[in-house]
C-alpha positions in Angstrom: 52.8 83.4 5.4 49.8 81.1 4.7 46.1 82.1 4.8 44.8 78.6 5.3 47.6 76.7 7.1 49.6 76.8 10.3 53.2 75.5 9.9 55.4 74.8 12.9 58.8 73.1 13.2 59.3 70.7 16.1 62.9 69.6 15.9 63.2 67.7 12.6 59.5 67.5 12.2 57.4 69.9 10.1 53.8 70.0 11.4 51.4 71.4 8.8 47.8 72.1 10.1 45.0 72.9 7.7 43.3 75.8 9.4 39.8 76.5 8.1 37.8 75.3 11.2 34.6 77.2 10.2 34.6 75.2 6.9 35.7 72.0 8.7 39.0 72.4 6.9 37.5 71.8 3.5 39.9 71.9 0.6 39.5 74.8 -1.7 41.8 75.8 -4.6 43.9 78.2 -2.4 44.3 75.6 0.4 45.5 73.0 -2.1 48.0 75.5 -3.6 49.3 76.4 -0.1 49.6 72.8 0.9 51.8 72.2 -2.2 54.0 75.1 -1.3 54.3 74.1 2.4 55.0 70.5 1.6 57.6 71.5 -1.1 59.3 73.8 1.4 59.5 71.2 4.1 60.8 68.5 1.7 63.5 70.8 0.5 64.6 71.8 4.0 67.6 69.6 4.9 66.7 70.0 8.6 63.3 68.3 8.2 63.0 64.5 8.2 59.3 63.9 8.7 56.1 65.9 7.9 53.0 65.6 10.0 49.7 66.7 8.3 46.6 67.4 10.4 43.5 69.6 10.7 42.7 72.3 13.2 40.1 71.8 15.9 38.6 68.5 17.1 35.9 67.9 14.5 37.6 67.4 11.2 40.9 66.5 9.5 39.4 67.6 6.2 35.6 67.3 5.7 35.9 67.3 1.9 36.4 69.6 -1.0 34.8 73.1 -1.2 31.9 72.1 -3.5 30.8 75.7 -4.2 34.0 76.2 -6.1 33.1 73.7 -8.8 29.3 73.2 -8.7 28.9 74.9 -12.1 32.0 73.3 -13.9 31.8 71.8 -17.4 33.2 68.4 -18.3 36.5 69.9 -19.4 36.8 72.0 -16.2 36.0 69.0 -14.1 38.7 66.9 -15.7 41.2 69.7 -15.3 40.3 70.1 -11.6 41.1 66.5 -11.0 44.2 66.5 -13.0 45.7 69.6 -11.5 44.7 68.5 -7.9 46.3 65.1 -8.3 49.5 66.7 -9.8 50.1 69.4 -7.3 49.0 67.8 -4.1 47.9 64.1 -4.0 50.4 62.5 -6.3 52.9 65.1 -5.1 52.6 63.9 -1.5 52.8 60.2 -2.4 56.0 60.8 -4.3 57.6 63.2 -1.8 61.1 62.1 -0.6 60.2 63.1 3.0 57.7 60.7 4.7 54.3 62.3 5.5 52.2 61.1 8.4 48.5 62.1 8.3 47.1 62.7 11.9 43.4 62.2 11.1 41.4 64.1 13.8 37.7 63.6 13.2 36.0 63.6 9.8 38.2 62.7 6.7 35.7 62.7 3.9 36.1 62.9 0.1 39.2 65.0 -0.6 40.1 64.7 3.1 40.3 60.9 3.0 42.1 61.2 -0.4 44.7 63.5 1.3 45.2 61.0 4.1 45.5 58.1 1.7 48.1 59.9 -0.3 50.2 60.3 2.9 52.6 57.5 3.7 51.3 56.6 7.2 47.9 57.3 8.8 47.1 57.7 12.5 43.4 58.3 13.4 41.7 59.6 16.5 39.0 57.4 18.0 36.3 59.9 16.9 37.5 59.8 13.2 35.0 59.0 10.5 36.3 58.3 7.0 34.6 57.9 3.6 34.2 58.9 0.0 30.6 60.3 -0.3 31.1 61.8 -3.9 28.5 59.6 -5.6 25.8 61.2 -3.4 26.6 64.4 -5.3 26.5 62.8 -8.7 30.3 62.6 -9.1 33.1 60.2 -8.2 36.3 60.7 -6.2 38.7 62.6 -8.4 41.8 63.0 -6.3 43.0 59.4 -6.5 40.4 58.0 -4.1 39.1 55.2 -6.3 42.7 54.0 -6.8 44.2 54.3 -3.4 41.2 53.1 -1.5 41.2 49.8 -3.5 44.9 49.5 -3.0 44.6 49.8 0.8 41.4 47.8 1.6 40.8 45.7 -1.6 38.4 46.1 -4.5 35.3 44.7 -2.8 35.4 47.0 0.3 36.4 50.0 -1.8 33.4 49.4 -4.1 31.1 49.2 -1.1 32.4 52.4 0.5 32.3 54.3 -2.8 28.9 53.0 -4.1 27.1 53.5 -0.7 28.8 56.9 0.0 29.1 55.5 3.5 31.3 56.4 6.4 33.7 54.1 8.2 34.4 54.4 11.9 38.0 54.5 13.2 38.1 50.9 14.6 36.8 49.6 11.2 39.3 51.7 9.3 42.1 50.1 11.5 40.7 46.6 10.9 40.7 47.1 7.1 44.2 48.5 7.1 43.1 52.0 6.0 44.9 53.5 9.0 47.9 52.3 10.9 46.8 53.2 14.5 43.8 54.5 16.3 44.3 56.5 19.5 42.3 58.9 21.6 42.1 62.5 20.2 44.3 64.0 22.9 47.0 61.4 22.1 46.9 61.8 18.3 49.7 64.2 17.8 51.9 62.4 20.4 51.4 59.2 18.5 52.3 60.8 15.2 55.4 62.3 16.7 56.4 59.0 18.3 56.3 57.4 14.8 58.2 60.4 13.4 60.8 59.9 16.1 61.4 56.3 15.1 61.7 57.3 11.4 64.2 60.0 12.3 66.6 57.4 13.9 67.2 56.0 10.4 68.8 57.1 7.2 66.9 59.8 5.4 68.4 58.8 2.0 67.5 55.2 2.5 63.9 56.1 3.4 63.6 58.2 0.3 64.8 55.2 -1.7 62.3 53.0 0.1 59.4 55.4 -0.8 60.3 55.2 -4.5 60.6 51.4 -4.4 57.3 50.9 -2.6 55.4 53.3 -4.9 56.8 51.6 -7.9 54.6 48.6 -7.2 51.5 50.7 -7.9 52.7 52.3 -11.2 51.5 50.9 -14.5 54.2 49.5 -16.7 56.8 49.7 -13.9 58.5 46.6 -12.5 58.8 47.3 -8.8 61.4 44.6 -8.3 63.6 46.4 -10.9 63.2 49.7 -9.1 64.0 48.1 -5.8 67.3 46.7 -7.3 68.2 50.1 -8.7 67.4 51.9 -5.4 69.2 49.3 -3.4 72.3 49.7 -5.5 72.2 53.5 -5.2 72.3 53.2 -1.4 75.8 51.8 -1.6 77.1 55.1 -2.9 75.8 57.1 0.1 77.5 58.4 3.2 74.6 56.9 5.2 75.4 53.4 3.9 79.0 53.8 5.0 78.0 55.1 8.4 75.3 52.5 8.9 77.4 49.5 8.1 80.5 50.9 9.9 78.4 51.5 13.1 76.9 48.0 12.9 80.4 46.4 12.6 81.7 48.6 15.4 78.6 47.7 17.5 77.5 51.3 18.0 74.5 53.3 17.1 74.7 54.9 13.6 75.0 58.7 13.5 73.3 59.6 10.3 73.8 63.3 9.3 70.2 63.7 8.2 
């Protein structure tokens, strides 16, 4: 179905693997479009509760964007590239109602780190190296990297990483809060699935509300507290709320029909 992706279903988990190993899974236009379609399909599938995103092979999650596609672009074309990419993939992931876990195996550079940062949770292999090297090419991160990196690690560290085009090792990424966990490469998918399993124990509708509430804090002109109040109220009208509170009062485990 896809030329650049492998998609598997593991119970209620959709596992999407970027499969361009000879190009170190670099993001080209076709791969970005396919990722949009695969993520959209998983999000719309009532049987899927979590999405895990990873790269094929042991060297790279995504080593960056496919530079030869845009090396001769004009100013207008460059702006359109960033706008479309953010719209159909990076912002799309961040605002997806199904949680996305990035399992970062190896290099996550440029668009690869931006893809991981757009995901809701990040797990990295111990051999992972992350960075935004765009200024070494005379350009800046264009898929949300300057914004999300600063949100995750603070302005000072983000400035250092962007200005120096440097790479951060996995333990440092963990220390700075850029990733949630670091594990050995052979344990990476198991750790991602373990986190997915814990998520799947809970209400899918409540998690979707939580994603919207958390994201609201980072949107200009939006009061995150007001969005939280609104989403909190909406939960009271769901079957999951009735089941969750009833199960608590009856001292049993909730049976959410996710």
